[in-house]
Steps between C-alpha positions, in 0.01 A plus 500: 500500500667820377346776710761770430555604860797741499639590841692816581737346751677821611161651587431227760154385615517205262191333642293813436641527147415138432147543636455807275615305197270205567209732577550675168515164321160406647347834405621505139405137438847344475397293802148372446254392771587154625856509363744322728802701609845346531590361839679742728817295469491490117420870459771595749751299297383655171530853639816433703345624824446340837193283540383733778460782245259290295314374806445859619378611155258207476369566851435863409302403190302237693408766758386734223292232328695483174613141555386205710718237662379152592696212639560243229399738222769767523436867436258604225356822365166564668195415289333802344122520521308619200511877482194691389568857391401757759215719380586854400175622650204343678275807510443851376632630831837617378332729247339683789663724756677293763346524843796499731566600857825612654675244722759540772777275629610725782547321830399634839725744681735372766291447814597693813699322768651247259876443523518189280288521184469144369196561282538342155507666161775756559858499373794657680431861403841610629660285227347701216790598268455876539836603355467280191140609444590869538799473266293323236221754535751779435616318188142461383423868555815602315459269202125453450366706207232759574246302298531208746356720777156492337219267604638147462365193328243377757657153477837639611802655333646267234844495664367357826268251331789372290734463798233342718410249228864394466547487877191285555601263220848470649427461871139375509491290178203708380380532142503878508435717195531875569179548299311280751653666808319779681671705772272539801493679833608188684316169506217678682392686188482173309284351778270804487469490121505145364194377698299788352607398151404142579156613615449673166606179331222311676681376811331534839727282710874514572666208678777589743733306724374450854665647705578819307667827599237695694589831331406345166160367604317838536689639200373224272149496646473875432507421127165325529623149427395215729783312670513128564782360709689187393702311764880505496705205625870408490486479117328834450145564380274193487417482129236228551318731740540787251340288228194451721433875507322692226799731455674551167768727644737445791760707687804300614847565647688190378859613572444555875140494617394774735463434787583126522834524316451183293604464136256364242616145425579379144194275506271784602658738244414260219151436641429873535590568138294200386203641697539844339506353151211262569262768630631798295631674813750771589774448760619817673852429626618736772876433489526570872858453629591344164853641512566418867570127522787402732530121494526464120451694177150648477245282322401654167166675475181320401447742211797350318305175458174651370532868403164488322327414828705680769536864600833547682509790747788633707648818640809656657315562827692225682819515294548879533220693670118513496528880479594473132160355399651319203383159392416308184255259345594266214163400361344306214465744205126563540541584867813713447296720265232540765751583774669761284162657423416508870820684585441750221143565605550546872854603594705545181781273613783487752758775573731531200822591680480207743432264212815616320707469819383142556564412136860620527559318829382176340700557181819582691477203735457710817151359561628141485793584728261655752284187490803278566597714798149494645468125449803447722368746760150354516629143502711579808204664672270209423760257633528709818123496548469123447796433732356721774162326470669161521675606819215677678181361341575153361129416509431769235522359148630715211332411171623549145836520329798720574394804299345841510463764767260322734449172685177318590524375858232255612430534872423214739142383457396617847630852440268800458620675182341837582652488849846437353471799265367727775751378758790547259385857430487570874865393515591721202500232228267535199396179321187410305256217560384275219128492590415821303673350194254215461238561233267229626618204700685557828844354557730412788635790711802659334685827458680651203836656579690742277870497581636725226532825695680381815861395549577148617561609858173693521313205348631280781387759756153516343463120506591503868209737565275302269570193713338676797195593292453139383535367855244751628251399228490133604254342744586564863700817440187719504670764287749590770805619301704560813436150625577357157 
C-alpha cells in the first residue's frame, strides 16, 4: 500500500505528522472505508520510525473516529455511512428579516469576601499577553489602509478568517473553508443566534447534554427553542437516548464535556454522526477546551468527520481573554450564509482592529506559543488540585480526563451539595454546585472547580478550606464549620 506519507523529520512530532497524512488519505479517498492499514510494525519499518510513533498515530485516529481497531482484524478505515446532501434551505425564513436577540457570556462579578475564586470558566487573566497585543495593535494601526477602517464584512475580516481556517485545520483537524467561517462575539453569540435560525427552519426542540453549563441554559432558552436534556456518562452523550427524543439538532462538547470533563468516545462519535445523517440533523459542536489537553495530543474535532452536518464553534475567551469577545463558527454552507446575514442585520460584525491583531498573532506563531505556555501552566495547576484532593479529600472522585480549566469533583453520597458550596463561600472559597446545571434529571452531589486563576500553593490552601466545608456538610456535623 503506497500511501505517500512524507515526514519532515527535523520538524519533530512525527506521530502527529503521520496522523495528519493518514487523515488526509481518508478524506481524499486514497484510503477507502474498510481498507486495512498496515500493521504498526510493518508501517514503522516502511517509514523508518519507531513502532511507538505509529501506535500513537493510530490511537489518535481511532479516538477521532477515522479508523477502527479490533483484535484479530487489525486497524481499518472506519465505514462511511451513506451521505445525503444537506438541504440549502428548508423554509422561506432566510428571505425574511432575521429575528435575533442579543446574547451575553459575561460571568458574575467576583463575590465579596472570597479569597480563593475556584469558579469555572475563567482563564488566568494575569497571563494575557499585554505587551505582544499592544505591539501588534501598534503595527496594525500603522500599516492598515484607511479603507480597512470602514464597516467590515459581517462574517469577519478576510485575514482573520483565512488564518483561523488554517489554524483549525492544523490543530483541530477541521475541514475549514474561510468562506464557511463566521467570526462571532464569542461562542455566546452563536448560542443566541443558531437556535433562532433553527426555529425558522422548522425546529422546535434542541437536545443538549445533561448536565450543561448553567450560564448557557437561560441563554439558549431565551431564543424560544425548547430544550431536552440527554444524559452524559463516561463515554460522553448517550446517543441511544438522543435518538429517542424528537430533536433534529443537538449541542455537544465532545473535546471536554462541561461540566463532567469526559471526552466523547470513538464509538459515540461515529454513532452521533450516523444519527445526524439518519434523521437529517445538525450537530452544534462547542469546541470547549479543545486546545487544552494535557495527557496526550488533543482529539480532533467532530466537524472534521462530517462537515456537512456539524457546526464547529470556538473562541479565544479561555485561550486569551473573554474581554476580547472574539469567536468563530465553521458551519455548513447554508448555515454560514444565515449566520453572516444575522451579523449584518443586527450588529455589523466584530471590532476590526482586534480581528487584525488576532490574525497577525496566529500568522506569526505568537498565538500558538501562548497556548503552549498556558497548557503547561494549567496542567501544573490541575495536577496540584488533584494531588491536594487526594491528600485531604480522598473520598471525593475527580471525573474526566486531564484537560481544560476545570475539574468535576463528585462528593460523597451523603454530602449536601448546597451546604458545601455555602460553607466554602463562608470560608472564602468560591466553587459551583452541579445541581443548577441539570436540565432535567438530578445527579449525585458534585462541585465544579476552576483552577486556572490560582497558583499551585493557593490551590492547596483552598482545598484545605474546602475539606472543612465538605466535613461540615455531612451527617452529624450539623453545619458547624469550626467543629469540622
